[in-house]
C-alpha positions as CSV (number, residue, x, y, z in Angstrom):
1,X,30.0,-47.1,109.3
2,X,29.2,-49.8,107.0
3,X,30.4,-52.4,109.5
4,X,28.7,-50.0,112.3
5,X,25.2,-50.2,109.8
6,X,25.4,-53.3,109.0
7,X,25.9,-54.4,113.4
8,X,23.0,-52.3,114.4
9,X,20.7,-53.6,111.7
10,X,21.4,-57.4,112.5
11,X,21.0,-56.2,116.0
12,X,17.9,-55.0,115.5
13,X,16.5,-58.0,114.0
14,X,18.1,-60.3,116.6
15,X,16.1,-58.1,119.0
16,X,12.9,-58.3,117.1
17,X,13.2,-62.0,115.9
18,X,15.9,-63.8,118.7
19,X,18.4,-66.2,118.0
20,X,15.2,-68.2,115.5
21,X,15.8,-65.7,112.7
22,X,20.1,-66.8,112.6
23,X,19.7,-70.7,113.6
24,X,20.1,-71.3,110.0
25,X,22.6,-69.1,109.0
26,X,24.3,-69.9,112.4
27,X,24.0,-74.5,111.2
28,X,25.1,-73.1,108.0
29,X,28.4,-72.4,109.8
30,X,29.0,-74.7,112.0
31,X,31.4,-77.0,112.0
32,X,32.1,-80.9,113.4
33,X,28.2,-81.7,113.2
34,X,27.5,-85.3,113.3
35,X,31.8,-85.4,114.8
36,X,32.6,-87.0,117.9
37,X,33.6,-83.9,120.7
38,X,34.8,-83.0,124.3
39,X,33.7,-80.1,125.9
40,X,35.3,-78.6,128.7
41,X,33.1,-75.8,131.1
42,X,34.4,-72.9,132.7
43,X,34.1,-75.2,135.8
44,X,36.2,-78.1,135.0
45,X,33.5,-80.0,133.8
46,X,33.7,-82.2,130.4
47,X,30.7,-83.7,128.5
48,X,31.3,-86.0,125.8
49,X,29.0,-87.0,122.8
50,X,29.1,-86.7,119.0
51,X,27.6,-82.8,118.2
52,X,24.5,-82.9,117.5
53,X,23.4,-78.8,116.4
54,X,22.3,-76.4,118.6
55,X,19.2,-75.5,120.2
56,X,16.7,-72.0,120.1
57,X,18.8,-70.4,122.7
58,X,22.3,-71.3,121.0
59,X,23.6,-73.9,123.7
60,X,25.6,-76.4,121.5
61,X,23.5,-79.7,121.6
62,X,25.5,-83.3,122.6
63,X,24.1,-86.4,122.1
64,X,25.8,-88.3,124.9
65,X,25.5,-92.7,127.2
66,X,23.7,-90.1,129.0
67,X,21.3,-88.8,126.3
68,X,20.9,-85.0,124.9
69,X,22.2,-82.6,126.7
70,X,22.5,-78.9,125.7
71,X,25.3,-77.1,126.8
72,X,25.0,-73.0,126.9
73,X,29.6,-72.7,127.0
74,X,32.9,-74.0,126.7
75,X,35.3,-75.5,124.6
76,X,35.3,-78.0,122.1
77,X,37.8,-80.1,121.2
78,X,37.4,-82.7,118.6
79,X,37.6,-86.6,118.9
80,X,40.3,-87.7,116.8
81,X,39.3,-91.3,114.7
82,X,41.5,-94.0,116.0
83,X,44.0,-95.8,113.1
């Protein structure tokens, strides 16, 4: 029951504060910030760029040739460094 109680508390906290209440903790655990990556969406679109973080909605921010874009979901693949 401890897990469910913890989840319930965090869920109600989320309902009160929104994603902003969790964003800093999420960013601490976000891997590959500053790394080149490709994101493939469910619509088979590929976006490439550097992972810049997340926005206030929890969307992944990717900085690419056409600027910064917010991607709501997709498969993220880190690009290997040449050499």
